[in-house]
PyMOL Python script that loads the backbone (N, CA, C, O; Angstrom):
from pymol import cmd

cmd.read_pdbstr("""\
ATOM      1  N   MET A   1      47.581 -49.734 -79.651  1.00  0.00           N
ATOM      2  CA  MET A   1      47.201 -50.002 -81.022  1.00  0.00           C
ATOM      3  C   MET A   1      46.467 -48.807 -81.626  1.00  0.00           C
ATOM      4  O   MET A   1      46.774 -48.385 -82.741  1.00  0.00           O
ATOM      5  N   ILE A   2      45.499 -48.265 -80.893  1.00  0.00           N
ATOM      6  CA  ILE A   2      44.755 -47.107 -81.409  1.00  0.00           C
ATOM      7  C   ILE A   2      45.667 -45.886 -81.488  1.00  0.00           C
ATOM      8  O   ILE A   2      45.513 -45.039 -82.368  1.00  0.00           O
ATOM      9  N   ARG A   3      46.623 -45.806 -80.551  1.00  0.00           N
ATOM     10  CA  ARG A   3      47.564 -44.676 -80.569  1.00  0.00           C
ATOM     11  C   ARG A   3      48.417 -44.706 -81.837  1.00  0.00           C
ATOM     12  O   ARG A   3      48.637 -43.666 -82.458  1.00  0.00           O
ATOM     13  N   ARG A   4      48.895 -45.882 -82.222  1.00  0.00           N
ATOM     14  CA  ARG A   4      49.700 -46.017 -83.440  1.00  0.00           C
ATOM     15  C   ARG A   4      48.873 -45.691 -84.687  1.00  0.00           C
ATOM     16  O   ARG A   4      49.368 -45.072 -85.628  1.00  0.00           O
ATOM     17  N   TYR A   5      47.616 -46.113 -84.679  1.00  0.00           N
ATOM     18  CA  TYR A   5      46.705 -45.820 -85.781  1.00  0.00           C
ATOM     19  C   TYR A   5      46.547 -44.305 -85.950  1.00  0.00           C
ATOM     20  O   TYR A   5      46.601 -43.787 -87.066  1.00  0.00           O
ATOM     21  N   ILE A   6      46.356 -43.617 -84.853  1.00  0.00           N
ATOM     22  CA  ILE A   6      46.193 -42.156 -84.894  1.00  0.00           C
ATOM     23  C   ILE A   6      47.491 -41.499 -85.378  1.00  0.00           C
ATOM     24  O   ILE A   6      47.460 -40.601 -86.219  1.00  0.00           O
ATOM     25  N   LEU A   7      48.630 -41.951 -84.844  1.00  0.00           N
ATOM     26  CA  LEU A   7      49.919 -41.389 -85.254  1.00  0.00           C
ATOM     27  C   LEU A   7      50.163 -41.599 -86.744  1.00  0.00           C
ATOM     28  O   LEU A   7      50.601 -40.679 -87.435  1.00  0.00           O
ATOM     29  N   ASN A   8      49.884 -42.800 -87.246  1.00  0.00           N
ATOM     30  CA  ASN A   8      50.057 -43.080 -88.679  1.00  0.00           C
ATOM     31  C   ASN A   8      49.197 -42.159 -89.535  1.00  0.00           C
ATOM     32  O   ASN A   8      49.648 -41.684 -90.577  1.00  0.00           O
ATOM     33  N   ASN A   9      47.978 -41.904 -89.111  1.00  0.00           N
ATOM     34  CA  ASN A   9      47.094 -41.012 -89.862  1.00  0.00           C
ATOM     35  C   ASN A   9      47.570 -39.568 -89.813  1.00  0.00           C
ATOM     36  O   ASN A   9      47.446 -38.846 -90.802  1.00  0.00           O
ATOM     37  N   LEU A  10      48.108 -39.139 -88.687  1.00  0.00           N
ATOM     38  CA  LEU A  10      48.647 -37.780 -88.595  1.00  0.00           C
ATOM     39  C   LEU A  10      49.861 -37.610 -89.508  1.00  0.00           C
ATOM     40  O   LEU A  10      50.018 -36.568 -90.145  1.00  0.00           O
ATOM     41  N   ILE A  11      50.714 -38.623 -89.573  1.00  0.00           N
ATOM     42  CA  ILE A  11      51.875 -38.568 -90.468  1.00  0.00           C
ATOM     43  C   ILE A  11      51.410 -38.521 -91.924  1.00  0.00           C
ATOM     44  O   ILE A  11      51.960 -37.768 -92.728  1.00  0.00           O
ATOM     45  N   ALA A  12      50.410 -39.314 -92.258  1.00  0.00           N
ATOM     46  CA  ALA A  12      49.881 -39.313 -93.631  1.00  0.00           C
ATOM     47  C   ALA A  12      49.313 -37.939 -93.986  1.00  0.00           C
ATOM     48  O   ALA A  12      49.517 -37.457 -95.101  1.00  0.00           O
ATOM     49  N   LEU A  13      48.607 -37.308 -93.058  1.00  0.00           N
ATOM     50  CA  LEU A  13      48.066 -35.966 -93.304  1.00  0.00           C
ATOM     51  C   LEU A  13      49.197 -34.954 -93.489  1.00  0.00           C
ATOM     52  O   LEU A  13      49.109 -34.060 -94.330  1.00  0.00           O
ATOM     53  N   ASP A  14      50.255 -35.105 -92.697  1.00  0.00           N
ATOM     54  CA  ASP A  14      51.411 -34.227 -92.805  1.00  0.00           C
ATOM     55  C   ASP A  14      52.074 -34.379 -94.174  1.00  0.00           C
ATOM     56  O   ASP A  14      52.426 -33.381 -94.803  1.00  0.00           O
ATOM     57  N   GLN A  15      52.245 -35.610 -94.636  1.00  0.00           N
ATOM     58  CA  GLN A  15      52.832 -35.848 -95.956  1.00  0.00           C
ATOM     59  C   GLN A  15      51.932 -35.304 -97.058  1.00  0.00           C
ATOM     60  O   GLN A  15      52.420 -34.732 -98.033  1.00  0.00           O
ATOM     61  N   TRP A  16      50.652 -35.474 -96.912  1.00  0.00           N
ATOM     62  CA  TRP A  16      49.700 -34.946 -97.893  1.00  0.00           C
ATOM     63  C   TRP A  16      49.775 -33.423 -97.921  1.00  0.00           C
ATOM     64  O   TRP A  16      49.745 -32.815 -98.991  1.00  0.00           O
ATOM     65  N   GLY A  17      49.874 -32.809 -96.740  1.00  0.00           N
ATOM     66  CA  GLY A  17      50.021 -31.356 -96.668  1.00  0.00           C
ATOM     67  C   GLY A  17      51.257 -30.880 -97.400  1.00  0.00           C
ATOM     68  O   GLY A  17      51.228 -29.851 -98.074  1.00  0.00           O
ATOM     69  N   ASN A  18      52.349 -31.627 -97.269  1.00  0.00           N
ATOM     70  CA  ASN A  18      53.577 -31.277 -97.984  1.00  0.00           C
ATOM     71  C   ASN A  18      53.342 -31.291 -99.490  1.00  0.00           C
ATOM     72  O   ASN A  18      53.776 -30.382-100.197  1.00  0.00           O
ATOM     73  N   VAL A  19      52.658 -32.317 -99.979  1.00  0.00           N
ATOM     74  CA  VAL A  19      52.370 -32.410-101.417  1.00  0.00           C
ATOM     75  C   VAL A  19      51.472 -31.252-101.849  1.00  0.00           C
ATOM     76  O   VAL A  19      51.698 -30.656-102.901  1.00  0.00           O
ATOM     77  N   LEU A  20      50.462 -30.930-101.052  1.00  0.00           N
ATOM     78  CA  LEU A  20      49.568 -29.819-101.393  1.00  0.00           C
ATOM     79  C   LEU A  20      50.306 -28.486-101.455  1.00  0.00           C
ATOM     80  O   LEU A  20      49.932 -27.596-102.218  1.00  0.00           O
ATOM     81  N   LEU A  21      51.353 -28.356-100.648  1.00  0.00           N
ATOM     82  CA  LEU A  21      52.140 -27.121-100.632  1.00  0.00           C
ATOM     83  C   LEU A  21      53.235 -27.105-101.696  1.00  0.00           C
ATOM     84  O   LEU A  21      54.049 -26.183-101.733  1.00  0.00           O
ATOM     85  N   GLY A  22      53.258 -28.119-102.560  1.00  0.00           N
ATOM     86  CA  GLY A  22      54.202 -28.123-103.669  1.00  0.00           C
ATOM     87  C   GLY A  22      55.400 -29.019-103.477  1.00  0.00           C
ATOM     88  O   GLY A  22      56.321 -28.991-104.294  1.00  0.00           O
ATOM     89  N   GLY A  23      55.420 -29.819-102.419  1.00  0.00           N
ATOM     90  CA  GLY A  23      56.531 -30.737-102.208  1.00  0.00           C
ATOM     91  C   GLY A  23      56.577 -31.782-103.308  1.00  0.00           C
ATOM     92  O   GLY A  23      55.532 -32.232-103.780  1.00  0.00           O
ATOM     93  N   ASN A  24      57.768 -32.170-103.720  1.00  0.00           N
ATOM     94  CA  ASN A  24      57.886 -33.125-104.819  1.00  0.00           C
ATOM     95  C   ASN A  24      58.171 -34.544-104.350  1.00  0.00           C
ATOM     96  O   ASN A  24      58.339 -35.440-105.177  1.00  0.00           O
ATOM     97  N   ASN A  25      58.228 -34.769-103.040  1.00  0.00           N
ATOM     98  CA  ASN A  25      58.427 -36.106-102.493  1.00  0.00           C
ATOM     99  C   ASN A  25      57.214 -36.449-101.629  1.00  0.00           C
ATOM    100  O   ASN A  25      57.085 -35.912-100.528  1.00  0.00           O
ATOM    101  N   PRO A  26      56.326 -37.320-102.089  1.00  0.00           N
ATOM    102  CA  PRO A  26      55.103 -37.618-101.337  1.00  0.00           C
ATOM    103  C   PRO A  26      55.349 -38.359-100.037  1.00  0.00           C
ATOM    104  O   PRO A  26      54.417 -38.530 -99.251  1.00  0.00           O
ATOM    105  N   ASP A  27      56.574 -38.807 -99.781  1.00  0.00           N
ATOM    106  CA  ASP A  27      56.887 -39.501 -98.537  1.00  0.00           C
ATOM    107  C   ASP A  27      57.545 -38.575 -97.515  1.00  0.00           C
ATOM    108  O   ASP A  27      57.993 -39.033 -96.464  1.00  0.00           O
ATOM    109  N   GLU A  28      57.608 -37.277 -97.817  1.00  0.00           N
ATOM    110  CA  GLU A  28      58.286 -36.317 -96.946  1.00  0.00           C
ATOM    111  C   GLU A  28      57.260 -35.486 -96.184  1.00  0.00           C
ATOM    112  O   GLU A  28      56.235 -35.094 -96.742  1.00  0.00           O
ATOM    113  N   THR A  29      57.533 -35.221 -94.917  1.00  0.00           N
ATOM    114  CA  THR A  29      56.643 -34.379 -94.115  1.00  0.00           C
ATOM    115  C   THR A  29      56.954 -32.901 -94.336  1.00  0.00           C
ATOM    116  O   THR A  29      57.998 -32.550 -94.885  1.00  0.00           O
ATOM    117  N   ILE A  30      56.052 -32.060 -93.909  1.00  0.00           N
ATOM    118  CA  ILE A  30      56.258 -30.614 -94.001  1.00  0.00           C
ATOM    119  C   ILE A  30      57.510 -30.216 -93.222  1.00  0.00           C
ATOM    120  O   ILE A  30      58.318 -29.425 -93.708  1.00  0.00           O
ATOM    121  N   SER A  31      57.674 -30.759 -92.018  1.00  0.00           N
ATOM    122  CA  SER A  31      58.839 -30.422 -91.191  1.00  0.00           C
ATOM    123  C   SER A  31      60.136 -30.750 -91.901  1.00  0.00           C
ATOM    124  O   SER A  31      61.059 -29.936 -91.913  1.00  0.00           O
ATOM    125  N   SER A  32      60.218 -31.921 -92.486  1.00  0.00           N
ATOM    126  CA  SER A  32      61.433 -32.331 -93.196  1.00  0.00           C
ATOM    127  C   SER A  32      61.710 -31.420 -94.385  1.00  0.00           C
ATOM    128  O   SER A  32      62.847 -30.996 -94.589  1.00  0.00           O
ATOM    129  N   ALA A  33      60.691 -31.118 -95.161  1.00  0.00           N
ATOM    130  CA  ALA A  33      60.856 -30.252 -96.327  1.00  0.00           C
ATOM    131  C   ALA A  33      61.321 -28.861 -95.911  1.00  0.00           C
ATOM    132  O   ALA A  33      62.200 -28.282 -96.550  1.00  0.00           O
ATOM    133  N   VAL A  34      60.741 -28.330 -94.855  1.00  0.00           N
ATOM    134  CA  VAL A  34      61.131 -27.009 -94.355  1.00  0.00           C
ATOM    135  C   VAL A  34      62.569 -27.057 -93.832  1.00  0.00           C
ATOM    136  O   VAL A  34      63.354 -26.150 -94.107  1.00  0.00           O
ATOM    137  N   GLY A  35      62.920 -28.095 -93.087  1.00  0.00           N
ATOM    138  CA  GLY A  35      64.275 -28.230 -92.552  1.00  0.00           C
ATOM    139  C   GLY A  35      65.327 -28.273 -93.651  1.00  0.00           C
ATOM    140  O   GLY A  35      66.362 -27.614 -93.547  1.00  0.00           O
ATOM    141  N   ARG A  36      65.070 -29.048 -94.707  1.00  0.00           N
ATOM    142  CA  ARG A  36      66.018 -29.122 -95.831  1.00  0.00           C
ATOM    143  C   ARG A  36      66.189 -27.777 -96.504  1.00  0.00           C
ATOM    144  O   ARG A  36      67.306 -27.361 -96.812  1.00  0.00           O
ATOM    145  N   ARG A  37      65.089 -27.107 -96.725  1.00  0.00           N
ATOM    146  CA  ARG A  37      65.164 -25.811 -97.405  1.00  0.00           C
ATOM    147  C   ARG A  37      65.810 -24.740 -96.528  1.00  0.00           C
ATOM    148  O   ARG A  37      66.474 -23.841 -97.043  1.00  0.00           O
ATOM    149  N   ALA A  38      65.623 -24.828 -95.212  1.00  0.00           N
ATOM    150  CA  ALA A  38      66.285 -23.894 -94.295  1.00  0.00           C
ATOM    151  C   ALA A  38      67.797 -24.090 -94.342  1.00  0.00           C
ATOM    152  O   ALA A  38      68.551 -23.117 -94.354  1.00  0.00           O
ATOM    153  N   ILE A  39      68.242 -25.353 -94.368  1.00  0.00           N
ATOM    154  CA  ILE A  39      69.674 -25.637 -94.472  1.00  0.00           C
ATOM    155  C   ILE A  39      70.235 -25.061 -95.767  1.00  0.00           C
ATOM    156  O   ILE A  39      71.369 -24.582 -95.797  1.00  0.00           O
ATOM    157  N   ARG A  40      69.457 -25.107 -96.818  1.00  0.00           N
ATOM    158  CA  ARG A  40      69.901 -24.603 -98.121  1.00  0.00           C
ATOM    159  C   ARG A  40      69.779 -23.085 -98.241  1.00  0.00           C
ATOM    160  O   ARG A  40      70.085 -22.519 -99.290  1.00  0.00           O
ATOM    161  N   GLY A  41      69.329 -22.419 -97.161  1.00  0.00           N
ATOM    162  CA  GLY A  41      69.354 -20.966 -97.116  1.00  0.00           C
ATOM    163  C   GLY A  41      68.095 -20.237 -97.567  1.00  0.00           C
ATOM    164  O   GLY A  41      68.123 -19.019 -97.741  1.00  0.00           O
ATOM    165  N   LYS A  42      67.007 -20.946 -97.757  1.00  0.00           N
ATOM    166  CA  LYS A  42      65.761 -20.278 -98.149  1.00  0.00           C
ATOM    167  C   LYS A  42      65.241 -19.457 -96.966  1.00  0.00           C
ATOM    168  O   LYS A  42      65.010 -19.994 -95.883  1.00  0.00           O
ATOM    169  N   ARG A  43      65.064 -18.173 -97.183  1.00  0.00           N
ATOM    170  CA  ARG A  43      64.650 -17.272 -96.105  1.00  0.00           C
ATOM    171  C   ARG A  43      63.294 -17.662 -95.522  1.00  0.00           C
ATOM    172  O   ARG A  43      63.134 -17.705 -94.303  1.00  0.00           O
ATOM    173  N   TRP A  44      62.322 -17.945 -96.380  1.00  0.00           N
ATOM    174  CA  TRP A  44      60.985 -18.310 -95.889  1.00  0.00           C
ATOM    175  C   TRP A  44      61.053 -19.592 -95.061  1.00  0.00           C
ATOM    176  O   TRP A  44      60.301 -19.750 -94.099  1.00  0.00           O
ATOM    177  N   ALA A  45      61.950 -20.504 -95.430  1.00  0.00           N
ATOM    178  CA  ALA A  45      62.061 -21.777 -94.720  1.00  0.00           C
ATOM    179  C   ALA A  45      62.697 -21.584 -93.346  1.00  0.00           C
ATOM    180  O   ALA A  45      62.329 -22.270 -92.392  1.00  0.00           O
ATOM    181  N   ARG A  46      63.642 -20.663 -93.238  1.00  0.00           N
ATOM    182  CA  ARG A  46      64.238 -20.394 -91.923  1.00  0.00           C
ATOM    183  C   ARG A  46      63.185 -19.850 -90.971  1.00  0.00           C
ATOM    184  O   ARG A  46      63.162 -20.216 -89.796  1.00  0.00           O
ATOM    185  N   TRP A  47      62.314 -18.981 -91.466  1.00  0.00           N
ATOM    186  CA  TRP A  47      61.233 -18.443 -90.639  1.00  0.00           C
ATOM    187  C   TRP A  47      60.251 -19.561 -90.262  1.00  0.00           C
ATOM    188  O   TRP A  47      59.867 -19.694 -89.100  1.00  0.00           O
ATOM    189  N   ALA A  48      59.851 -20.358 -91.254  1.00  0.00           N
ATOM    190  CA  ALA A  48      58.910 -21.450 -90.992  1.00  0.00           C
ATOM    191  C   ALA A  48      59.508 -22.475 -90.030  1.00  0.00           C
ATOM    192  O   ALA A  48      58.806 -23.013 -89.173  1.00  0.00           O
ATOM    193  N   GLU A  49      60.806 -22.743 -90.175  1.00  0.00           N
ATOM    194  CA  GLU A  49      61.481 -23.687 -89.290  1.00  0.00           C
ATOM    195  C   GLU A  49      61.429 -23.202 -87.840  1.00  0.00           C
ATOM    196  O   GLU A  49      61.165 -23.991 -86.933  1.00  0.00           O
ATOM    197  N   GLN A  50      61.674 -21.929 -87.622  1.00  0.00           N
ATOM    198  CA  GLN A  50      61.616 -21.385 -86.266  1.00  0.00           C
ATOM    199  C   GLN A  50      60.215 -21.536 -85.673  1.00  0.00           C
ATOM    200  O   GLN A  50      60.064 -21.892 -84.505  1.00  0.00           O
ATOM    201  N   ALA A  51      59.198 -21.265 -86.482  1.00  0.00           N
ATOM    202  CA  ALA A  51      57.819 -21.369 -86.001  1.00  0.00           C
ATOM    203  C   ALA A  51      57.448 -22.817 -85.683  1.00  0.00           C
ATOM    204  O   ALA A  51      56.870 -23.096 -84.632  1.00  0.00           O
ATOM    205  N   ILE A  52      57.783 -23.740 -86.594  1.00  0.00           N
ATOM    206  CA  ILE A  52      57.459 -25.157 -86.381  1.00  0.00           C
ATOM    207  C   ILE A  52      58.223 -25.700 -85.181  1.00  0.00           C
ATOM    208  O   ILE A  52      57.648 -26.398 -84.347  1.00  0.00           O
ATOM    209  N   ASP A  53      59.513 -25.386 -85.087  1.00  0.00           N
ATOM    210  CA  ASP A  53      60.322 -25.862 -83.964  1.00  0.00           C
ATOM    211  C   ASP A  53      59.774 -25.336 -82.637  1.00  0.00           C
ATOM    212  O   ASP A  53      59.720 -26.071 -81.652  1.00  0.00           O
ATOM    213  N   ALA A  54      59.370 -24.072 -82.612  1.00  0.00           N
ATOM    214  CA  ALA A  54      58.806 -23.500 -81.386  1.00  0.00           C
ATOM    215  C   ALA A  54      57.523 -24.224 -80.983  1.00  0.00           C
ATOM    216  O   ALA A  54      57.300 -24.479 -79.799  1.00  0.00           O
ATOM    217  N   LEU A  55      56.690 -24.553 -81.950  1.00  0.00           N
ATOM    218  CA  LEU A  55      55.456 -25.287 -81.664  1.00  0.00           C
ATOM    219  C   LEU A  55      55.773 -26.648 -81.052  1.00  0.00           C
ATOM    220  O   LEU A  55      55.148 -27.049 -80.071  1.00  0.00           O
ATOM    221  N   PHE A  56      56.733 -27.353 -81.623  1.00  0.00           N
ATOM    222  CA  PHE A  56      57.068 -28.683 -81.099  1.00  0.00           C
ATOM    223  C   PHE A  56      57.734 -28.608 -79.731  1.00  0.00           C
ATOM    224  O   PHE A  56      57.559 -29.517 -78.920  1.00  0.00           O
ATOM    225  N   VAL A  57      58.492 -27.548 -79.451  1.00  0.00           N
ATOM    226  CA  VAL A  57      59.059 -27.366 -78.109  1.00  0.00           C
ATOM    227  C   VAL A  57      57.913 -27.179 -77.111  1.00  0.00           C
ATOM    228  O   VAL A  57      57.952 -27.731 -76.012  1.00  0.00           O
ATOM    229  N   LEU A  58      56.902 -26.409 -77.487  1.00  0.00           N
ATOM    230  CA  LEU A  58      55.734 -26.229 -76.607  1.00  0.00           C
ATOM    231  C   LEU A  58      55.010 -27.555 -76.356  1.00  0.00           C
ATOM    232  O   LEU A  58      54.413 -27.753 -75.298  1.00  0.00           O
ATOM    233  N   LEU A  59      55.068 -28.452 -77.331  1.00  0.00           N
ATOM    234  CA  LEU A  59      54.420 -29.763 -77.198  1.00  0.00           C
ATOM    235  C   LEU A  59      55.308 -30.786 -76.480  1.00  0.00           C
ATOM    236  O   LEU A  59      54.917 -31.939 -76.297  1.00  0.00           O
ATOM    237  N   GLY A  60      56.515 -30.346 -76.074  1.00  0.00           N
ATOM    238  CA  GLY A  60      57.378 -31.214 -75.284  1.00  0.00           C
ATOM    239  C   GLY A  60      58.535 -31.852 -76.026  1.00  0.00           C
ATOM    240  O   GLY A  60      59.233 -32.697 -75.467  1.00  0.00           O
ATOM    241  N   SER A  61      58.751 -31.466 -77.268  1.00  0.00           N
ATOM    242  CA  SER A  61      59.853 -32.022 -78.057  1.00  0.00           C
ATOM    243  C   SER A  61      61.132 -31.236 -77.799  1.00  0.00           C
ATOM    244  O   SER A  61      61.101 -30.132 -77.254  1.00  0.00           O
ATOM    245  N   LYS A  62      62.258 -31.824 -78.200  1.00  0.00           N
ATOM    246  CA  LYS A  62      63.536 -31.120 -78.119  1.00  0.00           C
ATOM    247  C   LYS A  62      63.614 -30.090 -79.237  1.00  0.00           C
ATOM    248  O   LYS A  62      62.929 -30.236 -80.250  1.00  0.00           O
ATOM    249  N   PRO A  63      64.437 -29.045 -79.078  1.00  0.00           N
ATOM    250  CA  PRO A  63      64.642 -28.072 -80.156  1.00  0.00           C
ATOM    251  C   PRO A  63      65.224 -28.744 -81.408  1.00  0.00           C
ATOM    252  O   PRO A  63      65.862 -29.793 -81.313  1.00  0.00           O
ATOM    253  N   GLY A  64      65.005 -28.145 -82.559  1.00  0.00           N
ATOM    254  CA  GLY A  64      65.564 -28.643 -83.805  1.00  0.00           C
ATOM    255  C   GLY A  64      64.719 -29.706 -84.483  1.00  0.00           C
ATOM    256  O   GLY A  64      65.251 -30.548 -85.207  1.00  0.00           O
ATOM    257  N   HIS A  65      63.414 -29.683 -84.262  1.00  0.00           N
ATOM    258  CA  HIS A  65      62.507 -30.703 -84.808  1.00  0.00           C
ATOM    259  C   HIS A  65      62.645 -30.859 -86.318  1.00  0.00           C
ATOM    260  O   HIS A  65      62.796 -31.980 -86.804  1.00  0.00           O
ATOM    261  N   CYS A  66      62.598 -29.778 -87.060  1.00  0.00           N
ATOM    262  CA  CYS A  66      62.575 -29.857 -88.527  1.00  0.00           C
ATOM    263  C   CYS A  66      63.805 -30.559 -89.078  1.00  0.00           C
ATOM    264  O   CYS A  66      63.685 -31.437 -89.932  1.00  0.00           O
ATOM    265  N   GLN A  67      64.981 -30.186 -88.601  1.00  0.00           N
ATOM    266  CA  GLN A  67      66.192 -30.798 -89.135  1.00  0.00           C
ATOM    267  C   GLN A  67      66.362 -32.234 -88.669  1.00  0.00           C
ATOM    268  O   GLN A  67      66.972 -33.037 -89.374  1.00  0.00           O
ATOM    269  N   ARG A  68      65.833 -32.581 -87.485  1.00  0.00           N
ATOM    270  CA  ARG A  68      65.886 -33.981 -87.048  1.00  0.00           C
ATOM    271  C   ARG A  68      64.975 -34.868 -87.883  1.00  0.00           C
ATOM    272  O   ARG A  68      65.202 -36.076 -87.952  1.00  0.00           O
ATOM    273  N   MET A  69      63.954 -34.307 -88.516  1.00  0.00           N
ATOM    274  CA  MET A  69      63.006 -35.098 -89.301  1.00  0.00           C
ATOM    275  C   MET A  69      63.495 -35.416 -90.715  1.00  0.00           C
ATOM    276  O   MET A  69      62.880 -36.221 -91.414  1.00  0.00           O
ATOM    277  N   ILE A  70      64.585 -34.795 -91.135  1.00  0.00           N
ATOM    278  CA  ILE A  70      65.114 -35.030 -92.485  1.00  0.00           C
ATOM    279  C   ILE A  70      65.670 -36.443 -92.571  1.00  0.00           C
ATOM    280  O   ILE A  70      66.475 -36.851 -91.733  1.00  0.00           O
ATOM    281  N   GLU A  71      65.246 -37.183 -93.575  1.00  0.00           N
ATOM    282  CA  GLU A  71      65.779 -38.522 -93.851  1.00  0.00           C
ATOM    283  C   GLU A  71      66.580 -38.416 -95.149  1.00  0.00           C
ATOM    284  O   GLU A  71      66.081 -38.744 -96.225  1.00  0.00           O
ATOM    285  N   TRP A  72      67.836 -37.949 -95.034  1.00  0.00           N
ATOM    286  CA  TRP A  72      68.646 -37.658 -96.205  1.00  0.00           C
ATOM    287  C   TRP A  72      68.810 -38.873 -97.113  1.00  0.00           C
ATOM    288  O   TRP A  72      68.732 -38.750 -98.335  1.00  0.00           O
ATOM    289  N   GLU A  73      69.035 -40.040 -96.524  1.00  0.00           N
ATOM    290  CA  GLU A  73      69.264 -41.213 -97.355  1.00  0.00           C
ATOM    291  C   GLU A  73      68.037 -41.552 -98.204  1.00  0.00           C
ATOM    292  O   GLU A  73      68.170 -42.005 -99.340  1.00  0.00           O
ATOM    293  N   GLU A  74      66.854 -41.332 -97.654  1.00  0.00           N
ATOM    294  CA  GLU A  74      65.636 -41.594 -98.426  1.00  0.00           C
ATOM    295  C   GLU A  74      65.450 -40.545 -99.510  1.00  0.00           C
ATOM    296  O   GLU A  74      65.080 -40.876-100.636  1.00  0.00           O
ATOM    297  N   TYR A  75      65.699 -39.307 -99.188  1.00  0.00           N
ATOM    298  CA  TYR A  75      65.524 -38.229-100.162  1.00  0.00           C
ATOM    299  C   TYR A  75      66.526 -38.359-101.312  1.00  0.00           C
ATOM    300  O   TYR A  75      66.172 -38.192-102.479  1.00  0.00           O
ATOM    301  N   ASN A  76      67.778 -38.658-100.965  1.00  0.00           N
ATOM    302  CA  ASN A  76      68.817 -38.755-101.998  1.00  0.00           C
ATOM    303  C   ASN A  76      68.665 -39.981-102.884  1.00  0.00           C
ATOM    304  O   ASN A  76      69.218 -40.020-103.983  1.00  0.00           O
ATOM    305  N   ALA A  77      67.923 -40.983-102.422  1.00  0.00           N
ATOM    306  CA  ALA A  77      67.732 -42.209-103.203  1.00  0.00           C
ATOM    307  C   ALA A  77      66.740 -42.014-104.346  1.00  0.00           C
ATOM    308  O   ALA A  77      66.639 -42.865-105.229  1.00  0.00           O
ATOM    309  N   ARG A  78      66.024 -40.924-104.336  1.00  0.00           N
ATOM    310  CA  ARG A  78      64.995 -40.685-105.362  1.00  0.00           C
ATOM    311  C   ARG A  78      65.610 -40.215-106.648  1.00  0.00           C
ATOM    312  O   ARG A  78      64.896 -39.966-107.619  1.00  0.00           O
TER     313      ARG A  78
END
""", "prot")
cmd.dss("prot")
cmd.show_as("cartoon", "prot")
cmd.util.cbc("prot")
cmd.orient("prot")
């Protein structure tokens, strides 16, 4: 229960960080926003995606974190 509480708060902070960085979807995380922009060819996003993905691999995640976090159906519904 406490673990879920902590995870929910970390996700909320991540979404807030996305908004502070200029994201226009308050329900989107930084990873998702970076992944979408990397797919669309933004140079800065490709660099950021590599850095974020490397961090998550070090934390034990599979490669490709940013693009796996994209929820296209939610984003396109806006």
